[in-house]
N, C-alpha and C positions, 0 to 999 in steps of 0.2 A: 466199162469197157471191156472189151475183148481181150484177153491176154492171150498172147501166143509165143513162141520163142524162135528167131531165126537160125538158119543155117550154122553160126556161131554161136549159138545158145542165147542170145541177148534178147530181154525181154523188149516185145513189141506192142504197143496198145493202140485200138483203134475202136472207133465209136459204135455202138451196139442198140438195138433196141429191144434186145431177147432179155434182158434183166429188167424187171419192174420191181420197186421200191418205195414204202410209205413209211414214214412220212418223209416227203423230199426236204423240209425244214423243219428242225426242231430246238428247242432251246433246251440246257442242260445247264443247272445250279451246281457248284461246288459239290462233292460227295453225292451228287443224286447218279442215277442210271435209267436210260432209256431203252426202249425195244426198237429195232429197225426191222420189218419184214421184208424179207427179198422173196423173188418168185422168179422162175423162168416161165418162157412162152411154149419153148418145146423140149421135150426128153430128148437127148442123143439115145442114139442106138448103138453104135459099134465103141466108139470112143468119148473118155471124157472129155467136158465143154469147161474152158477155164477163163474165169473174167476177174476183173478188181472193181470195188465198188469204192469210190475215192471220196473222203468224207475231209470237209475242211472247215476250218472256222471262219464266219464270214466277220470282218473287223467291224467294231463300233464304232459309229462316228465322233469323231474329238469336237464337242461343243466349243470348246475356245480355243481361238488361233494357237497356234505351236509359236514359240520363241525361235528367232534367225536360229541357225547354226546345224549342227550333225542330227540328223532324226533316225533310228532306229526302229522299224515295225515289223514283227515276228508273224508268220501267219502259222497255223497248225494245219497240217495235211497228211494223212496217212492212208494207205490203200489196202484194204479188208480184200483178202482172197476169198473167191467163190469158185467151189467145184462143183460141179453138177456132174456126177456118176453116171456111167452106164450100167443097165443093168447085168452085165458080165464084167466082172471084176478079173483083168489082167496085169500085174505087177510082175513087171520084168524089167531089169537094166543091166547092162554089161560096160564091161571097158572096152570101147573097140580097139584102141591101141593105147600102148603106152611105150615110151624108150627115153631114153638118156642119150642124148648127142649136142656135142659142141658145149657141155655144161648145162644144159636144160633140160627140165623133164617137159617131154611132150605127150599129154594125155588126151584122149577123147573119152568122154562118157555118153551113153548113147540110153535114153530109155525106149525099149524094144515093147513095153505094153501099151495098154489103152488107158492108164490114170497116172496121175504124177505121181513122182516120190519126192520123199524131202530128205534132205543130209541135216539133221539138227548140229551135227556136229562137224559139220564142214567134211574134206578130205583129208585122211592124215597123211602125212610123209614121213617115215622112218626109213633112215641110212644108218647101214651099220658096216663096217670095217670087216677085214677078213678075220679076226677072232669074234666077232660077233657083238662087238660093242659099239653102242650106239653114238655117232658121231655128228648126225645131220637130223634136225625135226623140224617140220613146216606144216602148219593147217592154213588150205586153199579154205576161206570163207565162201560158202556156197550153200544154199538153200534148197528152192526148188529146181527139178528139172521135168517139164511137162510130157504129157502124153507125145510118143513120136518124135522129142526131139534130140537133137545130138550137141555136145558144147565140148569147145576146143578148150585146153588150159595149159600155159605155158608158165613154167618157174624156174627160174635162175638157181642154180645151185654154186655156192659161192668157190672160186677155181680149187683153193687150198683143201677145202671139204670133200669136193668131189674126187680128187686125186686119192683119199684115202677110203673111198667106199669099195666096198665089194657088194654091196647088194641095196634096194631100194624098195622099198614096201611102199604100197598104196594100198589105202582101205579109205573106202565109202560106205558108212553103215546108216540103214534108212530103216524105218518101222517093219518094213516089210522082209527085207533081206540085207546082205552085206557084199559089196562089190570087194574083192583084193585081189592086189597081183604082185609080185615079186620079180625084179629085174636083177638081173647080173649086171654090174656096173664095169666096165674097164678101165684102164687110161686112158684109152684112145678115145671112150665117149666123154670125155671132159675136154681134150682138145678143140 
């Protein structure tokens, strides 16, 4: 599937014939590994292209009739990310906006480059009081922001904690760079 992100940063998948892979069906025994070869029909010129190869277990048929009652079947499916890079790499991100209003952090991250970036440690939020003591910490679990995408985040800050805040630090570390911003927080921001 071709992998894109919409204006809100939500992952979107659409059918594609650009990716080819072999084998299409394979058997893997316990403790065994296999190689799947993946290729693309055309090379991107200006920006990275992103895909997901969905791999799933085909359930084996049960030769015996199942007894009556509750039944649970689990199928394993995972989405392998595929990144096809442009010949020219431009990793660039920015915090497009960040503000605390009505007790919520409103944050917008933008990938202004031509390739994805990955935030393995998520987005770290650290709030400090006027003396510099940490009174708030939260991690927003986030991984990928694709080339040209923008994502909005909203997270509530408990009212009693928000009233103690003097600053709120936002940090998103990638392999290529770190995005950070320090916000001054007033009582009016929390009401």
